[in-house]
C-alpha positions in Angstrom: -55.7 -104.0 47.5 -55.2 -106.2 50.5 -56.8 -109.1 48.7 -54.6 -108.6 45.7 -51.5 -108.5 47.9 -52.4 -111.6 49.9 -53.1 -113.6 46.7 -50.1 -112.4 44.9 -49.8 -110.2 41.8 -47.2 -109.9 39.2 -45.9 -107.6 36.5 -45.6 -109.0 33.0 -43.3 -107.5 30.3 -44.9 -107.4 26.9 -42.6 -107.3 23.8 -42.9 -106.4 20.2 -44.2 -109.9 19.5 -47.4 -108.9 21.3 -48.1 -105.9 19.0 -49.9 -107.7 16.2 -52.4 -109.2 18.7 -52.9 -105.9 20.5 -53.5 -104.2 17.2 -56.0 -106.9 16.2 -57.9 -106.5 19.4 -58.1 -102.7 19.2 -59.4 -103.0 15.7 -61.9 -105.7 16.7 -63.3 -103.5 19.5 -62.9 -100.1 17.8 -66.5 -99.3 18.3 -66.1 -99.1 22.1 -63.1 -98.0 21.5 -60.6 -100.4 23.1 -57.4 -98.7 24.3 -54.0 -100.2 24.9 -54.6 -100.9 28.6 -57.7 -102.8 27.8 -56.1 -104.7 25.0 -53.2 -105.6 27.3 -55.6 -107.2 29.8 -57.4 -109.2 27.1 -54.0 -110.4 25.7 -52.9 -111.4 29.2 -56.1 -113.3 29.8 -55.5 -115.2 26.5 -51.9 -116.0 27.4 -52.6 -117.2 30.9 -56.0 -118.7 30.3 -57.6 -116.7 33.0 -60.5 -114.2 32.7 -60.6 -112.9 36.3 -59.7 -109.2 36.2 -59.9 -106.1 38.4 -61.2 -103.2 36.5 -63.4 -100.2 37.0 -64.4 -100.4 33.3 -67.6 -102.4 33.7 -69.2 -101.5 30.4 -66.3 -102.5 28.1 -65.2 -105.6 30.0 -68.8 -106.8 29.9 -68.4 -106.7 26.1 -64.8 -108.0 25.7 -64.1 -111.7 25.2 -60.8 -113.4 25.6 -59.9 -115.9 23.0 -63.0 -114.4 21.2 -65.4 -116.4 23.3 -64.8 -116.3 27.0 -66.3 -113.6 29.1 -64.4 -111.8 31.9 -65.2 -112.0 35.6 -64.5 -108.6 37.2 -63.5 -109.1 40.8 -64.5 -105.6 41.7 -68.1 -106.4 40.8 -68.2 -109.8 42.5 -70.8 -110.3 45.2 -69.4 -110.9 48.6 
């Protein structure tokens, strides 16, 4: 948490215009299944062009791809 605070974090408001993409992602990854929180992180990665995340969900984020091709880099799993 100290690292996040020192590097800055933000809160992004998502609107109704994001619902189609969220729905599409949850359908695409229904076999995992993808929930709204996971879909939101994928959508934000796509919007900001950034795949570094902080998540305890190692299995699913190993499978998810943002913009359908880019893997995520989970900062909780990064080697020090």
